[in-house]
C-alpha positions in Angstrom: 0.1 0.0 0.0 2.8 2.3 0.9 4.6 1.4 -2.4 1.4 2.1 -4.4 1.0 5.6 -2.7 4.7 6.4 -3.6 4.2 5.4 -7.2 1.1 7.8 -7.4 2.9 10.6 -5.7 2.4 14.0 -7.4 -0.7 12.7 -9.3 -4.2 13.8 -8.4 -5.4 10.3 -7.5 -6.8 9.3 -4.3 -5.8 5.8 -3.1 -7.3 4.1 0.0 -7.1 0.7 1.7 -10.1 -1.3 3.0 -9.6 -4.5 5.0 -11.4 -6.2 7.8 -9.1 -4.3 10.3 -10.0 -0.8 8.8 -11.4 1.3 11.5 -13.0 4.1 9.5 -15.0 2.0 7.2 -18.1 4.1 7.2 -16.0 7.2 6.0 -14.4 5.2 3.2 -17.8 3.8 2.0 -19.0 7.4 1.7 -16.1 8.8 0.1 -16.0 5.8 -2.4 -19.8 6.4 -3.2 -19.1 10.1 -3.8 -16.2 9.4 -6.1 -13.7 11.0 -3.9 -11.6 7.8 -3.9 -10.2 6.6 -7.4 -8.3 3.5 -6.5 -9.5 1.1 -3.5 -7.2 -1.7 -2.6 -8.7 -4.3 -0.4 -9.3 -7.9 0.7 -12.6 -9.8 1.0 -14.0 -6.7 2.5 -14.6 -5.3 -0.9 -17.2 -8.1 -1.6 -19.6 -6.7 1.2 -22.9 -5.1 0.1 -22.1 -2.0 1.9 -19.3 -1.3 -0.4 -20.7 0.8 -3.4 -18.6 2.4 -5.9 -19.4 5.7 -7.8 -18.4 4.5 -11.1 -16.5 1.2 -11.1 -14.5 0.8 -14.5 -11.8 -1.6 -13.7 -11.6 -4.6 -11.3 -8.2 -6.2 -10.7 -8.1 -9.5 -8.8 -4.8 -10.7 -7.8 -4.2 -14.4 -6.9 -7.4 -15.1 -8.7 -7.4 -18.7 -7.9 -7.9 -17.8 -4.0 -11.4 -16.6 -4.7 -14.6 -18.4 -5.7 -16.8 -17.7 -8.7 -19.5 -16.1 -6.7 -17.0 -14.0 -4.8 -15.5 -12.6 -8.0 -18.9 -12.0 -9.4 -20.0 -9.8 -6.2 -17.2 -7.5 -6.9 -17.5 -7.4 -10.7 -21.3 -6.7 -10.7 -20.6 -3.6 -8.6 -19.9 -1.9 -11.7 -21.7 -1.4 -15.1 -19.7 -3.5 -17.6 -16.4 -2.9 -15.8 -13.2 -4.1 -17.5 -11.7 -7.1 -15.6 -8.0 -8.2 -15.1 -7.2 -11.4 -13.3 -3.7 -11.9 -12.1 -2.3 -15.3 -11.3 0.9 -17.4 -11.8 -1.4 -20.6 -12.4 -5.0 -20.0 -13.8 -7.5 -22.3 -12.5 -8.9 -24.8 -15.1 -12.2 -22.9 -15.5 -10.2 -19.6 -16.3 -8.1 -21.3 -18.7 -10.9 -22.9 -20.5 -12.5 -19.4 -20.9 -9.3 -18.3 -22.6 -9.5 -21.2 -24.9 -13.0 -20.3 -25.8 -11.8 -16.7 -26.4 -13.9 -15.3 -23.5 -10.9 -13.9 -22.1 -7.7 -12.5 -23.5 -4.3 -13.6 -22.1 -1.1 -11.7 -21.4 1.9 -13.6 -20.3 5.0 -12.3 -18.3 7.6 -14.8 -18.8 10.7 -13.0 -17.4 11.6 -13.6 -13.7 13.2 -11.2 -11.5 16.9 -11.0 -11.9 19.3 -13.5 -10.2 16.4 -15.9 -9.6 17.4 -19.6 -10.1 14.8 -22.2 -11.1 13.7 -24.3 -8.2 14.9 -28.0 -8.5 12.0 -30.3 -7.9 12.3 -33.9 -6.8 9.7 -36.7 -6.2 10.5 -38.7 -3.2 8.7 -41.6 -1.5 7.6 -41.1 2.1 9.5 -44.3 3.1 12.6 -42.3 2.6 11.6 -39.7 5.2 14.3 -40.5 7.6 17.1 -40.1 5.1 15.5 -36.9 3.8 15.4 -35.4 7.4 19.2 -36.3 7.8 20.0 -34.2 4.8 17.6 -31.5 5.8 19.5 -31.4 9.2 22.7 -30.8 7.3 21.0 -27.9 5.4 19.7 -26.4 8.5 23.4 -26.3 9.8 24.2 -24.3 6.8 21.6 -21.7 7.6 18.9 -22.9 5.1 15.2 -22.4 6.0 12.7 -25.0 5.3 8.8 -25.0 4.8 7.1 -28.5 5.5 3.6 -28.5 4.0 0.9 -31.0 5.0 -2.8 -31.1 3.6 -4.4 -31.5 7.0 -4.3 -29.9 10.4 -5.2 -32.9 12.4 -4.6 -36.5 11.7 -7.2 -39.3 11.2 -7.4 -42.9 11.9 -9.2 -43.5 8.6 -6.2 -42.5 6.3 -2.5 -42.0 6.2 -2.5 -38.5 5.1 0.1 -36.4 7.0 -1.1 -33.8 9.3 0.5 -30.5 10.5 0.2 -31.5 14.3 1.6 -35.2 13.8 4.5 -33.8 11.5 5.3 -30.9 13.9 5.9 -33.2 16.7 7.9 -35.7 14.6 10.0 -32.8 13.3 10.8 -31.4 16.8 12.1 -34.8 17.7 14.3 -34.9 14.6 15.6 -31.3 14.5 15.0 -30.0 18.1 12.1 -28.1 19.9 13.7 -24.7 19.4 14.0 -24.5 15.6 10.6 -25.8 14.5 7.3 -23.7 14.4 3.9 -24.2 13.2 1.2 -22.2 11.2 -2.4 -23.2 10.1 -5.9 -21.9 9.9 -7.1 -23.0 13.2 -4.6 -20.9 15.0 -5.3 -17.3 15.9 -4.0 -14.4 13.7 -1.6 -13.5 16.3 -0.2 -17.0 16.6 0.3 -17.4 12.9 2.0 -14.0 12.6 4.2 -14.7 15.5 5.3 -18.0 13.8 5.8 -16.3 10.3 7.9 -13.4 12.0 10.0 -16.0 13.8 10.6 -17.9 10.6 11.5 -14.5 8.8 13.7 -13.5 11.5 15.5 -16.9 11.6 14.6 -17.8 15.2 13.0 -21.0 13.8 14.4 -22.7 10.7 11.5 -25.1 9.9 8.0 -24.0 9.5 5.3 -26.8 9.4 2.1 -25.4 7.8 -0.9 -26.1 5.7 -1.5 -24.4 2.4 -2.2 -21.1 4.4 1.3 -20.0 3.2 0.3 -20.6 -0.3 0.4 -16.8 -1.2 1.6 -13.6 0.4 4.5 -14.9 2.1 7.9 -13.7 1.1 11.0 -15.0 2.9 13.9 -14.7 0.6 16.3 -17.1 2.4 13.8 -19.9 2.6 15.4 -22.3 0.2 13.6 -25.6 0.7 9.9 -26.6 0.8 8.8 -30.3 1.5 5.1 -31.0 0.3 3.8 -34.0 1.9 1.0 -36.0 0.2 1.2 -33.6 -2.9 -1.3 -35.7 -4.7 -3.9 -34.0 -2.4 -3.3 -30.6 -3.9 -4.2 -29.4 -7.4 -1.2 -28.7 -9.9 -1.9 -24.9 -9.7 -1.8 -25.0 -5.9 1.4 -27.0 -6.0 3.1 -24.5 -8.3 2.0 -21.7 -6.0 3.5 -23.5 -2.9 6.7 -24.1 -4.8 6.7 -20.4 -5.4 7.4 -19.8 -1.6 10.9 -20.7 -2.3 13.5 -19.5 -4.9 12.9 -15.7 -4.1 16.4 -15.2 -3.3 19.7 -15.6 -5.2 20.4 -19.1 -3.6 19.5 -22.4 -5.2 16.3 -23.7 -3.9 14.6 -27.2 -3.7 11.1 -28.6 -3.8 10.5 -32.1 -2.6 7.2 -33.8 -3.3 7.0 -36.4 -0.5 4.4 -39.0 -1.5 2.9 -42.3 -0.4 1.2 -44.8 -2.6 -0.3 -42.9 -5.7 -2.1 -43.7 -8.8 -0.6 -43.4 -12.2 -2.6 -40.1 -12.9 -1.5 -38.6 -9.6 2.2 -39.5 -10.4 1.7 -38.0 -13.9 0.5 -34.8 -12.0 3.6 -34.7 -9.8 5.8 -35.4 -12.9 4.4 -32.3 -14.7 5.5 -30.0 -11.8 8.8 -31.7 -11.5 9.5 -31.1 -15.4 8.1 -27.6 -15.7 8.2 -24.1 -14.2 5.9 -22.6 -16.8 2.7 -21.5 -15.0 0.5 -21.7 -18.0 1.8 -25.1 -19.2 1.1 -26.6 -15.7 -2.3 -24.7 -15.8 -3.1 -26.5 -19.2 -2.1 -29.9 -17.7 -4.2 -29.3 -14.7 -7.2 -28.5 -17.2 -6.6 -31.7 -19.0 -6.5 -33.7 -15.8 -9.4 -32.1 -13.9 -11.6 -30.5 -16.7 -12.5 -26.9 -16.9 -15.7 -26.8 -14.9 -18.9 -24.8 -15.9 -18.6 -21.4 -17.4 -22.4 -20.9 -17.2 -22.4 -22.1 -13.4 -19.9 -22.0 -10.6 -17.9 -25.2 -10.8 -14.2 -24.4 -11.2 -13.1 -27.9 -12.3 -14.7 -31.0 -13.8 -15.4 -32.1 -17.3 -18.1 -30.0 -19.1 -21.2 -32.1 -20.1 -21.2 -31.3 -23.9 -23.6 -33.1 -26.1 -21.3 -33.6 -29.1 -18.0 -32.1 -28.5 -14.9 -33.6 -26.8 -14.0 -30.9 -24.0 -10.4 -32.0 -24.2 -9.9 -31.6 -27.8 -8.2 -28.1 -27.6 -7.6 -28.0 -31.5 -11.3 -28.4 -32.3 -12.1 -25.9 -29.6 -9.7 -23.4 -31.2 -11.1 -24.0 -34.6 -14.8 -23.6 -33.2 -13.9 -20.3 -31.6 -12.5 -19.0 -35.0 -15.7 -20.2 -36.7 -18.0 -18.5 -34.3 -16.0 -15.3 -34.6 -16.9 -15.3 -38.3 -20.5 -16.5 -37.8 -21.5 -13.6 -35.5 -20.0 -10.8 -37.8 -23.4 -10.3 -39.4 -27.0 -10.3 -38.4 -28.1 -13.6 -39.8 -25.0 -15.3 -38.1 -26.0 -13.8 -34.7 -29.5 -15.1 -35.1 -28.2 -18.5 -35.9 -25.9 -18.5 -32.9 -29.0 -17.5 -30.6 -31.1 -20.1 -32.0 -28.4 -22.7 -31.3 -28.1 -21.8 -27.8 -31.8 -22.3 -27.5 -31.7 -25.7 -29.1 -28.9 -26.9 -26.7 -30.2 -25.6 -23.5 -29.1 -22.1 -22.8 -31.6 -19.5 -23.9 -29.5 -16.5 -22.6 -26.0 -17.6 -21.8 -24.4 -15.6 -18.8 -20.7 -16.1 -18.3 -19.5 -16.0 -14.7 -16.0 -15.0 -14.0 
């Protein structure tokens, strides 16, 4: 926020912040409605009905994959045909399918910040965990910091999926009580902030966490991330988690620690191991999980087409080109409208 204000210094542009912690919400609401505020930056607080814009013309949603369809639509519908910009390292399958159909344009920024090295990714069986911990102990002695990610907070007798609480106790025994911390969604905000600050400052060297650290965490000297039961996460989410390391000049590592997995699950892990291209990873995620429902709210799953193969991307591209030609004249638009009536959608409304 301070950086944003600095960039706009000297311009006649008013910028404000609205979050759940903002104290003068009513004042900001009134100034926003009057048009006094030109740019409003915020969190989920922007979705509230009490937030009304004077003339909303542009909606920018960063880390788009963190929000549901209905949440995004709540914000978008606050304006009258506002332009929309989604920012993400790995689009969710549904968004990528919308790009494929031509409903969205795509801009790709391929360059990384200077001096950053690609993260080396390995797939390791969980039976090798003791050997892995020995190597990690050596890395800790050389001042490396480690994220250890688990899919669940608490363990269950019904499955063998790793939990934060169990792994936290295990790693304390392996590395020592004083250098292992924990962070997850069931903790208080103060507790999570304290753990993250201790990790950033180097007071702890290992942070055991859920995917709560997926975005918004920047610890440049964190060089290793272990993701346990990675098959429980989506490809895009795995890529986001891997992005917590490799933010400094040192070589960084991502270790996918898995138990028994299916061929499809192993294929998913192999995609992440072999690629650092967020859009390629998202495309593979789309193939594996499907693109959901553009006229509904599902963000993944195979669309129920009557004739077409939803995974035949070449055919989809050709169909989009054909439609673009058809709707250029009035007869073509009438035909397109008639086809939507025949096949079950009288007035298609795309949800973003």
